[in-house]
N, C-alpha and C positions, 0 to 999 in steps of 0.2 A: 101565250104560254108563260105565265108568271111564276107562281110558286108551285113546287112539287112536294106532295106530302105522302109518306109511306109509313106503315106501322113499324114501330121499333121493337125488334125481337133479338134475342141473342141465342147462341148455340154453345153447347159444350161438347166434349169429345164423344159423348154417348148419344147424341141426338140422332133422330132419324134423318134420312136424306131429305124429306120434305121440310123438316124443321130447319135443316142447314140451309136449304135453298131460300126459305123464308127469311132467315137471318141475314143471308147475303143481300137480299133485296132491301131489308130493313136498313142496312148500313148506307143506303143511297139517299136517305132522307130522314128527317126528324119531324114528328108531328108538331104543327104550330110554328114551324120555322120557315119563313118565306125564303125561297131560293130563286135568284134571278136566272132565268133561262130564256134564251131567244131562239136557239137552234136545237131542236129536239133530236133524239137518237135516230128518228126516221128521216132526218134531213129536211123537216118542215120548219120554216121560219115563222115564229110567233111574234107577239108584241109585248111591250112592257110600258107602263105609263111614264116612266122616267128614262129608261135606257134605250128605247127604240130610236130616240132622236140621235143618239150617238151611233147606233148601228147604221142609220141612214147616211152617215157620212162616208161609209165604206163603198167604194166602187168595185167593179169587177176585177180590176187589176190588183187592188189590195187584197181581195178575197182569194184570188189565185195565189198571191204572194204568201198569204197565211198557210195555204195548203203546201206550197213548195217548201216553206220553212219547216213545217212540221214533218214533212216527208224526209227532208234533208237531215234533220236532227235525229229522227228515228234510225235512219241508215247509219249515221255516225255512231249512234249508241250501239247498234249491232256490231259495227266494226271494232269499236273500242272493247266491247265484251269479248269478241273473238281474240283480239290482241292480248288481253289479259289471260285468257285460257291457254294461249300459246306461249306464255311466259314473257311477253314483251312489256307488260305492265305489272306492277306489284299488286294493284287493286283497281277496281273500277266501280263507279256508282251509277247504276242505270237510271234512266228517266222514263222509259217506255210507259205510256199511259198518261203522262203528265205534259204532253206536248202542247196542248191547247192552253193550259194554265200559264206556261212559260212564254210561248210565242205571242199569245194574246196580250199578256201584260207587258212583255218587253217591247212590243211594237207600239204600245200606247205611250211609252216614255219619249221624251225629247232629248236631243243631244246634250243640253245643259244639265239635265237631271243626273243625279249620281246614284249608282246601284250597288247595294251590298248583297252579295249572294251567300249561300251556304256552300255546299260541295256538290250539288246536284243540278245547278241551274245552267246546264249546257245550252239549252234552248234560248235562255235569256242572253247568254254570251253571244250566240249567233246574231241576235237582233242588235247587239251593240258592236258588231263588226270585229269581234275578237277572232283571231285565227284559231280555228278549232283544233288544229294540230298542236297549238301552244298549250291547250288544256291538258294534254297528255304528258307534258314534261313533268308536272308534279306527281302524277300517278305512276310515272316510270322511275321517279326518285332522282331525277337529274337536276331539279330546280326547286326552289322554295316557293315559286309562284308560276311563272311562265309567260306573263305579259306585263306591259306597263299600264297600270290603271289610269294614268294621266291622259293616255291617248284615246281612251274610249269611255271614261267615267264609269268603268265597270271594275269594281274592286277585286282584289285577289280572293280566291276561295278561302272560306273560314272552316276549318275542320273541328274546332272546339265548339260544341253545341251551344247555339244562341249567343255566342260572344259577339257576333256582328251587330246585334240589335242595339246595345248601348253605343257602339261605334257610330251606327247610323244616326241615332238621335243627336249625338254630339256634333256630327257633321252637319245635320240639318239646323241645329242651333247656330252653327258657324255661318251657314248660308243666310240664315235669318239676320244675323248681326251684320254681315257684309252687305246685304241688300238694303238694310236700314241706312248705313253710312253712304252707300252708293246713291240712294235716293236723295239724301241730304246734299251730296256733292252735285247731283244733277240739277237740283233746284237753284244752285248758285252758278251753274254753267249755262250759257246761252247756246242753243243749237246742239247740245250733246245728247245723243240718243241713249236712252236707258238700256242697260243690259237685260236680256230676257230673264224673266223670273224662273227660278229653279226649285226643284223639290228632290227629296231623297226617297228611294224605295228600297225596303229591306225584306229579304226573303227568309222564311224559316218554315219548319214543318210542324205537324201536330205534336210530335214528341218534344220538340224544342219549346213548345208553348208551355210546358210544365216547368221550365227552368226559371229561376228567379230573375235572370237577366232580362227576360221578356217583360215580366211584371215591372221591374224597375224602369225599363226603357219607356213603357207606356205611361208610367207616372210622370216621368220627366217630360215626355213629349206633350202630354196634356197640360201640365203645369206651365210650360213655356210656349204652348201653342205652336210647336215646332212643325215645319213643313215636311212631314214624313208620312209615307204610306207603308203600313205593315202588311206584307203579303204572305199569308199563311197558306201553304199548300197542304191541305188536309188529305193525305193519301191513305189514311185509315190505319196505318201501321207504323209505329215507332219501333223499328226492327220487328220484334215478335209481340209487342204490346199493342192491342187494339185501342182505337180512340175512346171506346166506351170505358176503358180503365183510366184514360187520361183526364176525362172531364164528364160531368153529369149534365152539362148544358152545351148547346152548340157553341163552338169557339167564337163565332162572330158576335155572340151575345156578351162576351166579356168586355167589349168596348164600352158598353153602357156604364160599367163600373168605373171607367176612367173619364167618362164624360165626352166621348167623341163617337162618330158614327161607326157602326160595324155592319158589313154587308156579306151575306153568303151568296156565292155565285156558282153555277154549274161549271166546275173546272174542266169539263170535257167539251164545253161549248166555247170555241175560240172567239166567236162574235160577242157573246155576253161578257166574257172575260175582258176583252178589249174595251168594250163600252164602260164597264164598271171601273176599270183601272184608269181610263181616260178621265172619267168624272172625278175619281179620287185624287188624281194628280193635279187636276185643275183646282180642286177644292184646296189642296195643300199649297199650291203656288200662290193662290190669291189671299193667303194669310188666314184661312178659315180653320187651320189646325189639322191634326192627324186624322187618318182613317185606317180602320182595320178591314182588310178583305180576307175572307175565308174562301179559298177555291176548293170546292168539294170535288175531289178527284180520286184517283186510285193508282197505287204503284202495282203495275201488272207483274213485274218481275221481282227479283230479289232486292233487298235493301242495299247490299253490295255483292260483289262476286264471291265474298266469303260467307254468304248467307244462304240458307236453304229454306225458302218459304213454305215448302210442303210439310215442314215440321210443326207449323203453328196455324195454318189456315186451310180452309177447305177449297176443293177445286170448283165447287158450285159457286162460290163467291167470286172467284176469278172469272168464271164463264159469264156470270151475270154482268160483270163490269166490261168484259171484252165486247159485249153487245152494245156498249155505249162508246165504242172507240172514237176518239176525236177526229181522226183522219177520215174514217168511213162516213161519219155524218156530214162532214163538210163536202166530201166528194159527192155524196148523194145530192146535196143542195146544188152544187156547181153544175152537175149534169142535168138535174131537173129544170134548172133555170136557163140552160143553154149557155152557161158562162165558161165551160171548159169541155173539151172533147178528148178523144183517145190520144190524139197527137200531143196534147198538153200533158197528160198523165205519163205518156211514154217519155217525153222530154224530162219530166221531173225524175223519173226512175233513172234515166241515163245520167243526169246531173248528180244524183245521189251516189251512183256507182263511181263516178269520177271523183267525188269528194272522198269516198272510202279509200280509193286507190291512193289519193294524195296523202291522206292521213296515215295509211299503212307505210308508204315509202318514207314519209317524214319521220315516223317513229323508228323505223329500222335505221335511219341515218343519224339518229341522235347519238351524240358521243357522251360517254360518262365523264364528267368533269373530275379533275384531280381533287381528291378529298382534302388536300391542303388548303384549297380555297375556303373550305368551311372554317378553318382556323383563322384565316385572314379576314373573314366577314363577321367575326364575333364582336370585335370592338373596333372603333374608328382608329385608335392608336394602339401600338404594341402593348401587350399586357404580359407581365412576367409569368403568371399562371398558365396562360394560353401557350406561351413560348415553351414552358416546361412540358406541357401535354403534347405539343407538336414534336418536341425532341424525343419523347417516349415513343410516339407513334412511328417516327422515322426509324428509330432503332428497332422497333418491333417489326416493321415492314422489311427492314434490311435482313432480318433473320430468314424470312421467306425467300429472299433473293439468294442467300447463301445456300439454302436447301435446294433451290432450283438448280444451282450450279453443280451441287453434289449429285443430284439425280441425273442431270445431263451427262456428267462424267461417267457415272456408273452405267448408263445406257450405252454410251459410246464404247466403254470397255467390254460390255457384254456382246456387242456386235463385232 
């Protein structure tokens, strides 16, 4: 099951239902563009001349782990969405539909690798042992981040579109330099074990691929042969703008212009994603340069909880992609091969509910920090302008305190 090819058609608001359904199918593939797929929507495992070797490294325990991870992050996503709807979060960025792209790629990384996410990589965060409850601190507005990147080699979320890509390339160039000096030092030291080679992986979406930051990052990465993997989750919609408006060629083909490999993979196939990412990271660690991976997937829900996808896309398109659900296809395979039974799936569901309960309680228990800490964190040392602004804020706040005293007094008199 190597490449998948489907006709490319588009629809407009006046198309018939058949045309719309055909267009929905068309967005799942582009003519002439190979797409690595190992596990099909029917749960059948195919072969690939390059990446089957990597898939064969996966035993039953790892495959069950993939499913457990994807189920856990989907349950977390549902709970976070509910918390936002109930006013506990200011905003939430769903990932449902993209679980395989994130779990497959995240599990292919090694502890020494450094990851730069956008704002939707909750599944990757899970694979890097980030406390998922910490993710919600930023979306609740009580923290500028939520976790310490040094502990997990998973960087803080980047809300500015594509800004993480030049950061990632710069970090990769730093790794490259450090490893060069470490190798020279190891040559002079007898019996000193070399540090494991590391690479950087940076995530972005199809919409971010239109930003100049991505172009500049790939130019630098190629010029310096930096050990970085660009992982594009093509979920087909940059908010309300379809990929067909973003690019006239498959995004993976752009790598040719920079002189490094580009691979399109079925982003709903966790086995293929893991295989392709494992190969790409090995390629980068061994000094062979950058790789671009385009994970061909779909955002089933809204861009954020402030978005309404029914305003710009058709239900037929969503239905066609739901039939390619990454959890369902892996579950079919696990059951067909006798690698998982009802007890396993029940256990996964229980674990997901326990995670959701933990996340909910932790979110309720979060305390809003004193806003004065924001003034203290602006500069390392005291700054006269910040001190002036703080004095104004305290005077302004005191006015509300006085009004509260008046209101309380008036209420007491009325009683």
